[in-house]
C-alpha positions as CSV (number, residue, x, y, z in Angstrom):
1,X,-38.0,-99.9,154.0
2,X,-40.2,-99.2,156.5
3,X,-42.2,-96.9,154.9
4,X,-43.4,-100.2,152.0
5,X,-44.0,-101.6,155.3
6,X,-47.3,-100.4,155.4
7,X,-48.3,-100.7,152.4
8,X,-50.4,-103.4,150.5
9,X,-49.9,-105.6,147.8
10,X,-51.6,-103.4,145.3
11,X,-49.9,-100.5,145.9
12,X,-46.4,-102.2,146.4
13,X,-46.9,-103.6,142.9
14,X,-48.0,-100.4,141.4
15,X,-45.0,-98.7,142.6
16,X,-43.1,-101.9,140.8
17,X,-44.6,-101.5,138.1
18,X,-43.8,-97.4,137.3
19,X,-40.3,-98.8,136.7
20,X,-40.9,-102.4,135.4
21,X,-43.3,-101.6,132.9
22,X,-41.6,-98.9,131.0
23,X,-38.5,-100.9,131.3
24,X,-40.0,-103.3,129.0
25,X,-41.1,-101.0,126.5
26,X,-38.0,-99.4,126.3
27,X,-35.8,-102.3,126.2
28,X,-38.3,-104.0,123.4
29,X,-38.3,-100.5,121.0
30,X,-34.3,-99.6,121.7
31,X,-34.0,-103.6,121.3
32,X,-35.5,-103.2,117.7
33,X,-34.5,-99.3,116.7
34,X,-31.9,-98.2,114.4
35,X,-28.9,-96.7,115.9
36,X,-29.9,-98.2,119.7
37,X,-30.5,-101.4,118.5
38,X,-27.3,-101.6,116.3
39,X,-25.9,-104.8,116.4
40,X,-22.4,-103.6,117.5
41,X,-23.7,-102.5,120.5
42,X,-23.2,-104.9,123.4
43,X,-26.0,-106.3,124.5
44,X,-25.5,-105.3,128.2
45,X,-25.0,-101.7,126.9
46,X,-29.2,-101.5,126.0
47,X,-30.3,-103.0,128.5
48,X,-28.5,-100.8,130.9
49,X,-29.8,-97.9,129.1
50,X,-32.9,-98.8,129.3
51,X,-32.6,-99.7,132.8
52,X,-31.5,-96.2,133.3
53,X,-34.2,-94.0,131.4
54,X,-37.2,-96.4,133.4
55,X,-35.9,-95.6,136.7
56,X,-35.4,-91.6,135.2
57,X,-38.8,-91.8,134.0
58,X,-40.5,-94.0,137.1
59,X,-40.7,-90.8,139.1
60,X,-42.6,-88.6,135.9
61,X,-44.9,-92.0,135.2
62,X,-48.9,-92.1,135.6
63,X,-50.7,-94.6,138.3
64,X,-50.0,-98.2,136.8
65,X,-52.3,-101.6,136.5
66,X,-51.5,-103.3,139.7
67,X,-51.5,-107.1,139.0
68,X,-49.6,-109.9,140.0
69,X,-45.9,-110.1,138.6
70,X,-46.5,-114.0,138.6
71,X,-50.4,-114.1,137.1
72,X,-51.1,-114.2,133.0
73,X,-52.4,-111.1,133.3
74,X,-48.8,-109.5,133.7
75,X,-47.5,-111.7,130.9
76,X,-50.5,-110.1,128.4
77,X,-49.4,-106.6,129.8
78,X,-45.6,-107.7,129.3
79,X,-46.4,-109.0,126.1
80,X,-48.3,-105.4,125.0
81,X,-45.2,-103.2,125.8
82,X,-42.9,-104.8,123.9
83,X,-45.5,-105.1,121.3
84,X,-45.5,-101.2,121.3
85,X,-41.9,-101.3,121.7
86,X,-42.2,-103.3,118.5
87,X,-44.5,-101.2,116.1
88,X,-43.2,-98.0,117.7
89,X,-39.4,-99.4,116.2
90,X,-40.8,-100.6,113.2
91,X,-41.7,-96.8,112.1
92,X,-38.1,-96.0,112.4
93,X,-36.8,-98.4,111.2
94,X,-38.6,-98.1,107.4
95,X,-37.0,-94.7,107.1
96,X,-33.6,-96.3,107.5
97,X,-34.9,-98.5,104.9
98,X,-35.6,-95.7,102.5
99,X,-32.1,-94.5,102.5
100,X,-30.6,-98.2,102.2
101,X,-33.3,-99.1,99.5
102,X,-32.2,-95.7,96.9
103,X,-28.3,-97.2,97.9
104,X,-28.9,-100.4,96.4
105,X,-30.7,-98.8,93.2
106,X,-28.0,-97.0,92.5
107,X,-25.8,-99.9,92.8
108,X,-28.0,-102.1,90.0
109,X,-28.7,-98.8,88.0
110,X,-24.2,-98.4,88.1
111,X,-23.0,-101.9,87.8
112,X,-22.0,-102.1,91.3
113,X,-24.5,-104.6,92.8
114,X,-21.8,-107.2,92.8
115,X,-19.5,-105.0,95.3
116,X,-21.3,-106.1,98.4
117,X,-20.0,-106.0,102.2
118,X,-21.7,-107.9,105.4
119,X,-23.8,-106.2,107.3
120,X,-23.7,-106.4,110.9
121,X,-26.7,-104.5,111.7
122,X,-28.8,-107.1,109.8
123,X,-26.9,-109.3,109.4
124,X,-26.9,-110.2,105.7
125,X,-24.8,-108.8,102.3
126,X,-25.8,-105.5,101.3
127,X,-24.3,-103.7,98.2
128,X,-21.7,-100.8,99.2
129,X,-23.7,-97.6,97.9
130,X,-26.7,-99.3,100.0
131,X,-24.5,-99.5,103.2
132,X,-23.1,-95.6,102.4
133,X,-26.3,-93.8,102.6
134,X,-27.2,-96.2,105.2
135,X,-24.3,-94.2,107.2
136,X,-25.0,-90.9,105.6
137,X,-29.3,-91.4,106.9
138,X,-27.3,-92.6,110.6
139,X,-25.2,-89.8,110.7
140,X,-28.1,-87.3,109.2
141,X,-30.1,-88.2,112.0
142,X,-28.2,-87.5,114.7
143,X,-27.4,-84.4,113.0
144,X,-31.6,-83.2,113.5
145,X,-30.9,-84.6,116.8
146,X,-33.7,-86.7,115.8
147,X,-32.8,-89.7,118.6
148,X,-33.8,-86.3,121.0
149,X,-37.6,-86.8,119.3
150,X,-37.4,-90.4,119.5
151,X,-36.7,-90.5,123.3
152,X,-39.1,-88.0,124.0
153,X,-42.3,-89.8,121.9
154,X,-41.5,-93.0,123.6
155,X,-42.0,-90.7,126.6
156,X,-44.7,-89.8,125.4
157,X,-46.0,-92.6,125.5
158,X,-46.9,-93.3,128.4
159,X,-49.2,-90.9,128.9
160,X,-50.9,-91.2,125.8
161,X,-51.2,-95.0,125.7
162,X,-49.8,-96.2,129.4
163,X,-49.3,-100.1,130.2
164,X,-52.9,-101.5,130.5
165,X,-54.5,-99.8,127.8
166,X,-56.3,-101.8,124.9
167,X,-53.8,-102.9,121.6
168,X,-57.2,-102.6,119.5
169,X,-56.8,-98.5,120.7
170,X,-53.5,-98.3,118.7
171,X,-53.5,-97.0,114.9
172,X,-51.8,-100.4,113.5
173,X,-53.0,-99.2,110.0
174,X,-51.2,-96.0,109.7
175,X,-47.7,-98.3,110.5
176,X,-49.0,-100.5,107.2
177,X,-48.7,-97.8,105.2
178,X,-45.7,-96.3,105.7
179,X,-44.7,-99.9,104.3
180,X,-45.8,-98.9,100.8
181,X,-44.1,-95.1,101.9
182,X,-40.8,-96.4,102.4
183,X,-40.9,-97.9,98.4
184,X,-42.2,-94.3,97.3
185,X,-39.1,-92.3,99.4
186,X,-36.4,-95.1,98.2
187,X,-37.5,-94.5,94.2
188,X,-38.2,-90.7,94.8
189,X,-34.8,-90.3,96.3
190,X,-33.2,-92.3,93.1
191,X,-34.9,-91.4,90.6
192,X,-32.7,-88.3,88.9
193,X,-29.7,-90.6,89.6
194,X,-31.9,-93.5,87.7
195,X,-33.0,-91.5,84.8
196,X,-29.3,-90.4,84.2
197,X,-28.0,-93.7,84.0
198,X,-31.1,-95.2,82.0
199,X,-29.7,-91.9,79.1
200,X,-26.4,-93.3,79.7
201,X,-27.3,-97.3,79.2
202,X,-30.0,-95.9,76.0
203,X,-26.7,-94.1,74.5
204,X,-24.4,-96.8,75.0
205,X,-27.5,-99.2,72.9
206,X,-27.8,-97.1,70.3
207,X,-23.6,-96.8,69.9
208,X,-23.5,-100.4,69.7
209,X,-26.5,-100.9,67.1
210,X,-25.1,-98.1,65.2
211,X,-21.8,-99.1,64.6
212,X,-21.7,-103.2,65.6
213,X,-17.3,-102.9,64.8
214,X,-16.9,-101.1,67.6
215,X,-16.2,-103.1,71.4
216,X,-19.1,-100.3,73.0
217,X,-19.4,-102.2,76.1
218,X,-15.2,-102.4,77.1
219,X,-15.9,-98.8,77.9
220,X,-19.7,-99.1,78.9
221,X,-18.9,-100.1,82.2
222,X,-16.3,-97.7,83.4
223,X,-18.1,-94.6,81.6
224,X,-21.7,-96.4,83.2
225,X,-19.3,-96.4,86.8
226,X,-17.8,-92.7,86.2
227,X,-21.1,-91.3,85.2
228,X,-22.9,-93.4,88.4
229,X,-20.4,-91.6,90.5
230,X,-20.8,-88.1,89.8
231,X,-25.2,-88.6,89.6
232,X,-24.5,-90.0,93.4
233,X,-22.1,-86.7,94.5
234,X,-24.9,-84.7,93.1
235,X,-27.9,-86.9,94.8
236,X,-25.7,-86.2,97.8
237,X,-25.9,-82.0,97.1
238,X,-30.0,-82.2,97.7
239,X,-30.4,-85.5,99.7
240,X,-30.3,-83.1,103.5
241,X,-33.3,-81.2,102.8
242,X,-35.0,-84.3,101.8
243,X,-34.4,-86.0,104.2
244,X,-35.2,-83.8,106.5
245,X,-38.9,-83.7,105.4
246,X,-39.4,-87.4,105.2
247,X,-37.9,-87.9,108.9
248,X,-40.1,-85.2,110.4
249,X,-42.8,-87.0,108.5
250,X,-41.8,-90.6,110.2
251,X,-41.6,-88.8,113.5
252,X,-44.6,-86.8,112.9
253,X,-46.2,-90.1,111.8
254,X,-44.9,-92.1,115.1
255,X,-46.4,-89.2,117.8
256,X,-50.0,-89.9,115.9
257,X,-49.5,-93.8,116.5
258,X,-48.6,-93.4,120.0
259,X,-52.2,-90.9,119.9
């Protein structure tokens, strides 16, 4: 404490900023990121985790801008950190949305769109197959040590885009392009199973037209459900390699986004 007495306001504000600005950015990022920002994780736990991370990162932080914490400049700087953390978390959220989209497409093709459950992460109802692939995505991400790479990207962002740097230096267009990539990735993952289910539906359609007296649709739903589960089984056998490529691509885009 005695060593802080001889320091001026600018020096004290800079020292305090080495902890405060990382804390604001990390809290905003972990609030929206999958796994870390799961609604099943209590808010005090996430805040405490951000607090401990910011304390560990404080000695490694570059020089922070010395601003009055009660000024409009500090408020604008805090808003920039929150926006940066939200954009960074959104990149990872889109990776998980691709897997969830795959499950929802398969649910519709199998006739299980009505079989839904409450998703505590997003606060709405999602098909069971979509929730299954979402949990699979989480397990694969943790198994690939993606959470460690994610924390490394967050730490590196303080060097490549330190607090006080303009938001106009960020490549926001890269994040917007990931929206289109999410749709294409989800459809690419579900395309083999969708084609298989389409052939099954066409077969039952031809049978119903060639033999109208037969009650083909009484067998159509259980057969479509059985073949859909078999298609999911085949999809799961090769989805890990494809997901590894997608995760590496998204994490690389996050690194490029932070500069």
